[in-house]
C-alpha positions as CSV (number, residue, x, y, z in Angstrom):
1,X,-9.4,27.3,18.5
2,X,-6.5,26.3,16.2
3,X,-3.3,25.4,17.9
4,X,-0.2,27.4,16.8
5,X,1.8,25.4,14.2
6,X,4.8,23.8,15.6
7,X,8.3,24.5,14.4
8,X,9.3,22.0,11.7
9,X,13.1,22.2,12.3
10,X,13.2,18.9,14.3
11,X,10.1,17.1,13.0
12,X,9.2,14.9,10.1
13,X,8.2,15.6,6.5
14,X,4.5,15.5,7.5
15,X,4.9,18.3,9.9
16,X,6.8,20.4,7.4
17,X,4.1,20.0,4.8
18,X,1.4,20.7,7.5
19,X,3.2,24.0,8.3
20,X,3.1,25.0,4.6
21,X,-0.5,23.9,4.1
22,X,-1.8,25.8,7.2
23,X,0.0,29.0,6.1
24,X,-1.3,28.7,2.5
25,X,-4.8,28.0,3.7
26,X,-4.8,31.0,6.0
27,X,-3.5,33.2,3.1
28,X,-6.1,32.0,0.6
29,X,-9.2,31.2,2.7
30,X,-8.9,32.3,6.3
31,X,-11.4,30.7,8.6
32,X,-12.5,28.0,6.1
33,X,-11.7,24.3,6.3
34,X,-8.3,23.2,5.0
35,X,-8.9,21.2,1.8
36,X,-6.5,18.4,0.7
37,X,-7.3,16.0,-2.1
38,X,-6.6,12.6,-3.6
39,X,-7.9,11.0,-6.9
40,X,-8.4,7.3,-7.5
41,X,-9.6,5.7,-10.7
42,X,-11.5,2.4,-10.1
43,X,-10.4,1.1,-13.5
44,X,-9.2,-2.1,-11.9
45,X,-7.7,-3.3,-8.6
46,X,-6.6,-0.3,-6.7
47,X,-3.0,-1.3,-5.7
48,X,-0.5,-0.3,-3.0
49,X,1.1,2.3,-5.4
50,X,-2.3,4.0,-5.6
51,X,-2.5,4.0,-1.8
52,X,0.3,6.6,-1.7
53,X,-2.0,9.0,-3.5
54,X,-4.3,8.7,-0.4
55,X,-1.8,8.3,2.5
56,X,0.3,11.3,1.6
57,X,-2.5,13.8,2.0
58,X,-4.1,11.8,4.7
59,X,-1.0,12.0,6.9
60,X,-0.8,15.8,6.3
61,X,-4.5,16.3,6.9
62,X,-4.3,14.3,10.1
63,X,-1.4,16.5,11.4
64,X,-3.4,19.6,10.6
65,X,-6.4,18.1,12.5
66,X,-4.2,17.4,15.5
67,X,-3.4,21.1,15.6
68,X,-7.1,21.9,15.9
69,X,-8.0,22.9,12.4
70,X,-11.0,21.7,10.4
71,X,-9.9,19.7,7.4
72,X,-11.6,18.1,4.4
73,X,-9.7,15.3,2.7
74,X,-11.5,14.8,-0.6
75,X,-11.1,11.5,-2.3
76,X,-12.3,12.0,-5.9
77,X,-13.4,8.7,-7.4
78,X,-12.7,9.1,-11.1
79,X,-15.5,6.7,-11.9
80,X,-16.6,8.8,-14.9
81,X,-13.2,8.1,-16.7
82,X,-13.3,6.0,-19.8
83,X,-12.8,2.3,-19.6
84,X,-9.4,2.0,-21.3
85,X,-8.6,-1.7,-21.4
86,X,-9.5,-5.0,-19.9
87,X,-7.1,-5.6,-17.0
88,X,-5.3,-9.0,-16.8
89,X,-5.9,-11.5,-14.1
90,X,-9.3,-10.3,-12.8
91,X,-11.6,-13.1,-11.7
92,X,-14.9,-13.1,-13.5
93,X,-13.6,-11.1,-16.5
94,X,-12.9,-12.3,-20.0
95,X,-12.2,-10.8,-23.4
96,X,-15.8,-10.0,-23.9
97,X,-15.4,-7.0,-21.6
98,X,-13.4,-5.3,-24.5
99,X,-16.7,-4.4,-26.1
100,X,-17.2,-1.8,-23.3
101,X,-13.9,0.1,-23.9
102,X,-14.7,3.8,-24.2
103,X,-17.7,3.8,-21.8
104,X,-17.7,5.4,-18.4
105,X,-16.5,3.1,-15.7
106,X,-19.9,3.3,-14.1
107,X,-21.5,2.0,-17.3
108,X,-19.3,-1.1,-17.5
109,X,-20.7,-4.3,-16.0
110,X,-19.0,-5.6,-12.8
111,X,-17.0,-8.8,-13.1
112,X,-19.2,-11.9,-13.2
113,X,-20.5,-12.9,-9.7
114,X,-19.9,-9.4,-8.2
115,X,-22.6,-8.1,-5.9
116,X,-21.9,-4.5,-7.1
117,X,-23.9,-2.7,-9.8
118,X,-21.0,-1.8,-12.1
119,X,-17.3,-2.0,-12.7
120,X,-16.4,1.2,-10.7
121,X,-18.4,0.2,-7.6
122,X,-16.8,-3.3,-7.7
123,X,-13.3,-2.0,-7.4
124,X,-14.1,0.9,-5.1
125,X,-15.6,-1.5,-2.5
126,X,-12.3,-3.2,-1.5
127,X,-10.5,0.2,-1.2
128,X,-13.3,1.7,0.9
129,X,-13.0,-1.2,3.3
130,X,-9.2,-0.9,3.4
131,X,-9.3,2.9,4.1
132,X,-11.6,2.3,7.0
133,X,-9.2,-0.3,8.5
134,X,-6.4,2.2,8.0
135,X,-8.2,5.0,9.8
136,X,-8.4,7.3,6.8
137,X,-11.1,9.9,7.3
138,X,-12.3,11.5,4.0
139,X,-15.1,13.0,2.0
140,X,-15.9,10.8,-1.1
141,X,-16.8,12.5,-4.4
142,X,-18.1,10.5,-7.3
143,X,-17.2,12.2,-10.6
144,X,-20.0,10.3,-12.3
145,X,-22.4,12.1,-10.0
146,X,-20.7,15.4,-10.3
147,X,-20.9,15.4,-14.1
148,X,-24.3,13.7,-14.6
149,X,-26.0,16.1,-12.2
150,X,-24.6,19.2,-13.8
151,X,-22.5,20.2,-10.8
152,X,-19.7,21.4,-13.2
153,X,-22.0,22.9,-15.8
154,X,-20.7,26.5,-15.4
155,X,-17.1,25.3,-15.4
156,X,-17.7,23.3,-18.6
157,X,-19.3,26.3,-20.4
158,X,-16.5,28.5,-19.2
159,X,-13.8,26.1,-20.5
160,X,-15.6,25.9,-23.9
161,X,-15.7,29.7,-24.1
162,X,-12.0,29.8,-23.3
163,X,-11.0,26.8,-25.6
164,X,-8.7,28.8,-27.8
165,X,-6.8,30.0,-24.7
166,X,-6.6,26.4,-23.3
167,X,-5.4,25.2,-26.7
168,X,-2.7,27.8,-26.7
169,X,-1.5,26.7,-23.3
170,X,-1.5,23.1,-24.2
171,X,0.4,23.8,-27.5
172,X,3.3,25.2,-25.4
173,X,3.8,21.7,-24.0
174,X,2.8,19.3,-26.7
175,X,6.3,19.0,-28.2
176,X,8.1,18.9,-24.9
177,X,9.5,15.6,-23.7
178,X,10.5,14.6,-20.2
179,X,14.2,14.6,-19.5
180,X,15.9,11.2,-18.9
181,X,15.1,10.0,-15.5
182,X,18.0,9.7,-13.0
183,X,17.6,6.7,-10.7
184,X,19.7,4.7,-8.3
185,X,17.6,1.6,-9.0
186,X,18.5,-1.2,-11.4
187,X,18.0,0.0,-15.0
188,X,15.3,-2.6,-15.8
189,X,13.2,-1.4,-12.8
190,X,13.6,2.3,-13.6
191,X,12.6,1.7,-17.2
192,X,9.5,-0.1,-16.2
193,X,8.5,2.9,-14.0
194,X,9.2,5.4,-16.7
195,X,7.5,3.5,-19.5
196,X,4.1,3.2,-17.9
197,X,2.2,6.2,-16.6
198,X,-1.2,6.1,-15.0
199,X,-4.3,6.0,-17.2
200,X,-5.3,9.7,-16.7
201,X,-1.8,11.0,-17.4
202,X,-1.9,9.6,-20.9
203,X,-5.3,10.7,-21.9
204,X,-6.2,12.7,-25.0
205,X,-6.1,16.5,-24.3
206,X,-8.8,17.3,-26.8
207,X,-6.6,18.3,-29.7
208,X,-6.5,16.9,-33.2
209,X,-10.1,17.6,-34.4
210,X,-10.5,19.1,-37.9
211,X,-13.2,21.5,-36.5
212,X,-10.8,23.0,-34.0
213,X,-9.9,22.3,-30.3
214,X,-12.6,21.4,-27.8
215,X,-11.8,20.6,-24.2
216,X,-15.0,18.6,-23.7
217,X,-15.7,15.0,-24.7
218,X,-19.3,13.8,-25.0
219,X,-20.2,10.1,-24.3
220,X,-22.3,8.8,-27.3
221,X,-26.1,8.8,-26.8
222,X,-26.3,5.4,-28.5
223,X,-23.3,3.3,-27.6
224,X,-22.2,5.3,-24.5
225,X,-18.6,5.4,-25.7
226,X,-16.4,8.5,-25.8
227,X,-15.2,7.7,-29.3
228,X,-16.8,10.9,-30.4
229,X,-15.7,13.9,-32.4
230,X,-17.1,17.4,-31.9
231,X,-17.8,19.0,-35.2
232,X,-19.2,22.4,-34.0
233,X,-20.0,24.4,-31.0
234,X,-22.0,27.7,-30.6
235,X,-21.0,29.8,-27.6
236,X,-24.2,31.8,-27.7
237,X,-26.7,28.9,-27.8
238,X,-24.3,26.3,-26.3
239,X,-25.3,24.0,-29.2
240,X,-22.8,21.2,-29.6
241,X,-22.8,18.8,-32.5
242,X,-20.8,15.5,-32.4
243,X,-20.6,12.2,-34.2
244,X,-19.5,8.9,-32.8
245,X,-16.8,7.1,-34.8
246,X,-17.7,3.8,-33.1
247,X,-21.3,3.4,-34.1
248,X,-21.9,6.4,-36.4
249,X,-24.5,8.0,-34.2
250,X,-24.6,11.8,-34.1
251,X,-26.7,14.5,-32.6
252,X,-26.8,18.2,-31.6
253,X,-27.3,19.0,-27.9
254,X,-27.4,22.1,-25.7
255,X,-24.4,22.0,-23.4
256,X,-26.3,24.2,-21.0
257,X,-28.6,21.2,-20.4
258,X,-26.5,18.2,-21.5
259,X,-24.9,16.1,-18.8
260,X,-23.4,13.1,-20.6
261,X,-19.7,14.0,-21.1
262,X,-16.7,15.4,-19.3
263,X,-13.8,17.7,-19.7
264,X,-10.6,16.2,-20.9
265,X,-8.2,15.3,-18.1
266,X,-5.7,18.1,-18.4
267,X,-8.6,20.6,-18.1
268,X,-10.7,18.6,-15.7
269,X,-8.0,18.4,-13.0
270,X,-7.2,22.1,-12.7
271,X,-11.0,22.9,-12.9
272,X,-11.5,20.8,-9.8
273,X,-8.6,22.5,-8.0
274,X,-10.4,25.8,-8.4
275,X,-13.9,24.4,-7.8
276,X,-13.0,22.7,-4.5
277,X,-10.3,25.2,-3.4
278,X,-7.7,22.5,-3.0
279,X,-4.6,23.5,-0.9
280,X,-2.7,20.2,-1.0
281,X,-2.7,17.4,-3.5
282,X,0.3,15.2,-4.4
283,X,0.9,13.6,-7.8
284,X,2.9,10.7,-9.1
285,X,6.1,11.1,-11.1
286,X,4.1,10.4,-14.4
287,X,2.0,13.5,-13.8
288,X,5.0,15.8,-13.0
289,X,7.2,15.7,-16.1
290,X,7.2,18.7,-18.6
291,X,3.9,18.7,-20.5
292,X,2.2,16.4,-18.0
293,X,-1.1,17.1,-16.3
294,X,0.2,18.6,-13.1
295,X,2.6,21.0,-14.8
296,X,0.1,22.1,-17.5
297,X,-2.7,22.2,-14.9
298,X,-0.8,24.9,-12.9
299,X,-1.0,27.3,-15.8
300,X,-4.6,26.4,-16.8
301,X,-6.0,26.8,-13.2
302,X,-4.3,30.2,-12.9
303,X,-5.1,31.6,-16.4
304,X,-8.4,30.0,-17.2
305,X,-10.2,29.2,-13.9
306,X,-8.7,32.1,-11.8
307,X,-7.6,29.6,-9.2
308,X,-4.3,28.5,-7.5
309,X,-2.4,25.3,-8.0
310,X,-2.2,23.2,-4.8
311,X,1.0,22.5,-3.0
312,X,1.8,19.3,-4.8
313,X,4.7,17.2,-3.9
314,X,5.7,14.5,-6.4
315,X,5.5,11.0,-4.9
316,X,7.7,8.1,-6.0
317,X,6.5,4.7,-6.8
318,X,5.9,1.9,-4.4
319,X,7.1,-1.6,-5.2
320,X,6.8,-5.1,-4.0
321,X,9.8,-7.3,-3.2
322,X,10.7,-9.0,-6.4
323,X,8.0,-7.3,-8.5
324,X,8.3,-4.4,-11.0
325,X,6.3,-1.2,-10.8
326,X,2.7,-1.9,-10.1
327,X,-0.1,-1.3,-12.6
328,X,-3.8,-1.9,-12.2
329,X,-3.9,-3.1,-15.8
330,X,-1.7,-6.0,-15.0
331,X,-2.7,-9.1,-13.2
332,X,-1.7,-10.1,-9.7
333,X,-0.8,-6.6,-8.3
334,X,-1.2,-6.5,-4.5
335,X,-3.8,-4.2,-3.1
336,X,-4.2,-2.6,0.3
337,X,-6.6,-5.4,1.2
338,X,-4.0,-8.0,0.3
339,X,-1.4,-6.2,2.5
340,X,-3.8,-5.9,5.4
341,X,-4.3,-9.7,5.4
342,X,-0.6,-10.2,6.2
343,X,0.2,-7.1,8.2
344,X,-1.5,-5.0,10.8
345,X,-2.8,-1.6,9.8
346,X,-0.3,0.4,12.0
347,X,2.6,-1.3,10.3
348,X,1.2,-0.5,6.8
349,X,0.6,3.1,7.8
350,X,4.2,3.2,9.1
351,X,5.7,2.2,5.8
352,X,4.1,5.3,4.1
353,X,4.7,7.7,7.1
354,X,8.4,7.0,7.5
355,X,9.5,7.8,3.9
356,X,9.3,11.2,2.3
357,X,6.9,11.3,-0.7
358,X,9.8,11.5,-3.2
359,X,11.5,8.4,-1.7
360,X,10.5,5.1,-3.3
361,X,10.1,2.0,-1.1
362,X,9.1,-1.6,-1.3
363,X,6.4,-3.5,0.7
364,X,7.5,-7.0,1.6
365,X,5.3,-10.0,0.8
366,X,8.2,-12.4,1.1
367,X,10.5,-13.4,4.0
368,X,11.5,-9.7,4.4
369,X,8.2,-9.1,6.2
370,X,9.7,-10.9,9.3
371,X,12.6,-8.5,9.4
372,X,10.2,-5.6,8.9
373,X,8.2,-6.7,11.9
374,X,11.4,-7.0,13.9
375,X,12.3,-3.4,13.1
376,X,8.8,-2.3,14.0
377,X,8.8,-4.1,17.3
378,X,12.2,-2.6,18.1
379,X,10.8,0.9,17.4
380,X,7.7,0.2,19.6
381,X,10.0,-0.9,22.4
382,X,12.1,2.2,22.1
383,X,9.0,4.5,22.1
384,X,7.6,2.7,25.1
385,X,10.9,2.8,27.0
386,X,12.0,6.3,26.1
387,X,15.6,7.3,26.6
388,X,16.2,4.5,29.1
389,X,15.5,1.8,26.6
390,X,18.4,-0.2,25.4
391,X,19.6,1.1,22.0
392,X,19.1,4.8,23.0
393,X,16.4,7.3,22.6
394,X,14.1,7.6,19.5
395,X,14.9,10.1,16.9
396,X,12.2,12.8,16.6
397,X,11.3,11.8,13.0
398,X,11.1,8.1,14.0
399,X,8.9,8.9,17.0
400,X,6.6,11.0,14.7
401,X,6.3,8.3,12.1
402,X,5.4,5.8,14.9
403,X,2.8,8.2,16.3
404,X,1.2,8.6,12.9
405,X,1.2,4.8,12.4
406,X,-0.6,3.9,15.6
407,X,-3.1,6.7,15.9
408,X,-5.0,9.5,14.1
409,X,-6.5,12.7,15.4
410,X,-9.6,10.6,16.1
411,X,-7.8,8.1,18.3
412,X,-5.8,4.9,18.5
413,X,-6.0,2.2,15.9
414,X,-6.8,-1.3,17.1
415,X,-3.7,-3.2,18.1
416,X,-2.7,-6.7,19.2
417,X,-2.8,-7.0,23.1
418,X,0.2,-9.4,23.2
419,X,2.4,-8.6,20.1
420,X,4.5,-11.7,20.0
421,X,7.3,-11.7,17.4
422,X,5.8,-12.1,13.9
423,X,8.5,-14.6,12.9
424,X,7.7,-16.8,15.9
425,X,4.0,-16.7,15.2
426,X,4.7,-17.6,11.5
427,X,6.9,-20.5,12.5
428,X,4.2,-21.8,15.0
429,X,1.3,-21.7,12.5
430,X,3.5,-23.1,9.8
431,X,4.3,-26.2,12.0
432,X,0.8,-26.6,13.5
433,X,-1.1,-25.8,10.2
434,X,-3.2,-23.3,12.2
435,X,-4.5,-25.9,14.7
436,X,-5.8,-23.6,17.5
437,X,-5.3,-25.9,20.4
438,X,-1.7,-26.8,19.4
439,X,-1.0,-23.1,18.6
440,X,-2.2,-22.0,22.1
441,X,-0.1,-24.7,23.8
442,X,3.1,-23.6,22.0
443,X,2.5,-19.9,22.5
444,X,1.7,-20.4,26.2
445,X,5.1,-22.2,26.5
446,X,7.0,-19.2,25.1
447,X,6.9,-17.4,28.5
448,X,5.8,-19.9,31.2
449,X,5.9,-17.1,33.8
450,X,3.3,-15.1,31.9
451,X,1.5,-17.6,29.6
452,X,-0.9,-16.7,26.9
453,X,-4.4,-17.7,28.0
454,X,-6.3,-17.1,24.8
455,X,-5.3,-16.8,21.1
456,X,-7.3,-13.6,21.0
457,X,-4.5,-12.0,23.0
458,X,-2.2,-12.6,20.0
459,X,-4.7,-11.4,17.4
460,X,-4.8,-9.8,14.8
461,X,-1.1,-10.3,14.4
462,X,-1.5,-14.1,14.7
463,X,-4.1,-14.1,11.9
464,X,-1.7,-12.0,9.8
465,X,1.1,-14.4,10.3
466,X,-1.1,-17.3,9.4
467,X,-2.4,-15.6,6.3
468,X,1.2,-14.9,5.2
469,X,2.2,-18.6,5.7
470,X,-0.8,-19.9,3.8
471,X,-0.9,-17.4,0.9
472,X,2.7,-16.2,0.4
473,X,4.9,-19.2,1.4
474,X,5.2,-21.9,-1.2
475,X,4.3,-25.5,-0.3
476,X,7.9,-26.5,-0.8
477,X,9.1,-24.0,1.8
478,X,6.5,-25.1,4.4
479,X,7.8,-26.9,7.5
480,X,6.7,-30.6,7.8
481,X,7.8,-32.3,11.0
482,X,8.8,-36.0,10.6
483,X,6.4,-38.5,12.1
484,X,9.0,-41.2,12.6
485,X,12.7,-41.0,13.5
486,X,15.3,-41.0,10.7
487,X,16.8,-44.4,11.8
488,X,19.4,-44.4,9.0
489,X,20.8,-41.0,10.0
490,X,20.7,-41.8,13.7
491,X,22.6,-45.0,13.1
492,X,25.3,-43.2,11.2
493,X,26.1,-40.7,13.9
494,X,29.5,-40.7,15.6
495,X,29.9,-40.7,19.4
496,X,30.3,-36.9,19.6
497,X,27.0,-36.3,17.7
498,X,25.2,-38.8,19.9
499,X,26.5,-37.1,23.0
500,X,25.3,-33.7,21.8
501,X,21.8,-35.1,21.2
502,X,21.8,-36.6,24.7
503,X,22.8,-33.3,26.3
504,X,20.0,-31.6,24.5
505,X,17.4,-34.1,25.5
506,X,18.6,-34.1,29.1
507,X,18.1,-30.3,29.3
508,X,14.6,-30.1,27.8
509,X,12.6,-30.3,31.1
510,X,14.7,-27.5,32.8
511,X,14.8,-25.3,29.7
512,X,11.3,-25.6,28.3
513,X,10.6,-22.0,27.4
514,X,11.7,-19.9,24.4
515,X,14.6,-18.2,26.3
516,X,15.5,-21.5,28.0
517,X,15.6,-23.5,24.7
518,X,17.6,-20.7,23.1
519,X,20.2,-21.1,25.8
520,X,20.1,-24.8,25.5
521,X,20.6,-25.2,21.7
522,X,23.4,-22.6,21.7
523,X,24.9,-24.1,24.8
524,X,25.2,-27.7,23.8
525,X,28.1,-27.1,21.4
526,X,29.9,-25.0,24.0
527,X,29.7,-27.8,26.6
528,X,30.9,-30.3,24.0
529,X,33.9,-28.0,23.4
530,X,34.6,-28.0,27.1
531,X,33.4,-24.4,27.6
532,X,31.0,-22.8,30.0
533,X,27.4,-22.5,28.6
534,X,27.6,-18.7,28.9
535,X,31.0,-18.5,27.1
536,X,31.2,-16.0,24.2
537,X,31.3,-17.7,20.8
538,X,34.5,-18.1,18.9
539,X,34.8,-18.6,15.1
540,X,35.4,-22.3,15.7
541,X,32.5,-22.6,18.1
542,X,30.2,-20.9,15.5
543,X,31.1,-23.6,13.0
544,X,30.3,-26.3,15.6
545,X,26.9,-24.6,16.4
546,X,26.0,-24.5,12.7
547,X,26.8,-28.1,12.3
548,X,24.7,-29.0,15.4
549,X,21.8,-27.0,14.2
550,X,21.9,-28.6,10.7
551,X,21.8,-32.0,12.4
552,X,18.7,-31.1,14.4
553,X,16.9,-29.8,11.3
554,X,17.7,-33.0,9.4
555,X,16.4,-35.1,12.2
556,X,13.3,-33.0,12.9
557,X,12.2,-31.7,9.4
558,X,14.5,-33.5,6.9
559,X,16.1,-30.3,5.8
560,X,19.3,-28.4,6.6
561,X,17.3,-25.2,7.6
562,X,14.0,-24.3,9.0
563,X,12.2,-22.1,11.6
564,X,14.3,-20.9,14.6
565,X,15.2,-24.0,16.5
566,X,13.9,-22.9,19.9
567,X,10.5,-22.1,18.3
568,X,10.6,-25.4,16.3
569,X,11.3,-27.5,19.5
570,X,8.4,-25.8,21.3
571,X,6.1,-26.4,18.4
572,X,7.1,-30.1,18.1
573,X,6.6,-30.7,21.8
574,X,9.0,-32.4,24.3
575,X,7.6,-35.9,23.8
576,X,7.9,-35.8,20.0
577,X,11.4,-34.3,20.2
578,X,12.5,-37.1,22.4
579,X,11.0,-39.7,20.0
580,X,12.8,-38.1,16.9
581,X,16.1,-37.5,18.6
582,X,16.5,-40.6,20.8
583,X,19.8,-42.4,20.2
């Protein structure tokens, strides 16, 4: 029995869309499953920008499921799209793949060494695995299968009968241009986003042929490419004649029996809305400008296919710290699989859940990931502690985003049993180079009253931190602890500096924990200034502390900065610290 939809006045964007979707579904198709949809083209690596196409409807679908409704989240794999260009930076691919441009993605060979049968399956595989890790429940639909089995035959014949009407609708938009984009982002970044739409958004709409307009594009029977021109079509017999401009092959086929071609994108998309009864499907900004596929599709689905356009929020682009708008035709764009190597699934879900679809955001692969994890841990503590937690109660929208990050209607996502601070884990694995025994020793010393007994307690967060250190941090930025004391620097120290080092070494045994060492390293400059170790810092004291910290870094790692000193001292170990700092 469906649960009554909750009021959206004090909830998040997901709940508000869920309210609308439930109301629209009950108006259109009462008693039937609620249908939401996503579309992904496996034309190359499916990146973190594409993931928003899935996460937006997933979060809404999951909220609808939580309320007791049956939901179908369709993910349409656009694997029957044409192969447009050879993406840069893909291992096992060279310029010879250009000979396949124009073929369906499922007819293009997979990159060399791939275990998958074709290009589309190769790039789908990583995304399928990532969606499972993220807890995304969906019904996959292969467009290759749909078209080549004749599932859309009646819709194709209908579109061909109504081609003049479709041409008239498209003609209303062909000369319209999108208005200039308003953006608060730096101009260069905004221009990059505006200049490059997704592949489907820029596809041919079927116009331009001397024999008239045809919304259907055959793939050539000889070279398999879609570089074909329809020269005639008979509505009564469904005979279609085409010629291939790539190889010169031509033939006449019966469209009532022919399954080797597809509707052009601006007709294909609205046809699917009507065919599947889609209630909710978002689209990127490149699909939403005047004349683009979502806008034109609304008129085509209504006037040609007697359907209804889905509720379709526009979603903004997703960026990476220091990287312009992502495109799967460029090399080196991070994918969900890349993100899941350095961050836990709930954190990645949270990034998509906490921002409205029309708000752009960035995913951190640089040092910012440490601050992001600090923010996440603070939210987790607030949610766990409720109103009594230091920092106040959690705002309803923040609590909702957290709930959507850590669980779905099917249950909780896997989590780290002992979620130690990410920056601490990163510092430790940086210093130990991932040596398990050393890592366990250090992590156990963080809280001697409740020591870690196994590294499994800190996983998968520990593995994520290690992957981040080894794949995202440059060799120059890695921490290398000295093996021998810096005799020259030690000999040059004045009496005050020597005394500060002696105070530190004398306090190691009684302060050997993360909290204890924090107190110690901040306290030494206070004692040197004649203050109590618990004294509040003054501007002068802060200068003295920074000077002391810089000295410790130079003596331990030959740099002026490094990991947090308490963590660094724990990682180096008391005996080695004494060896390197002895005066």
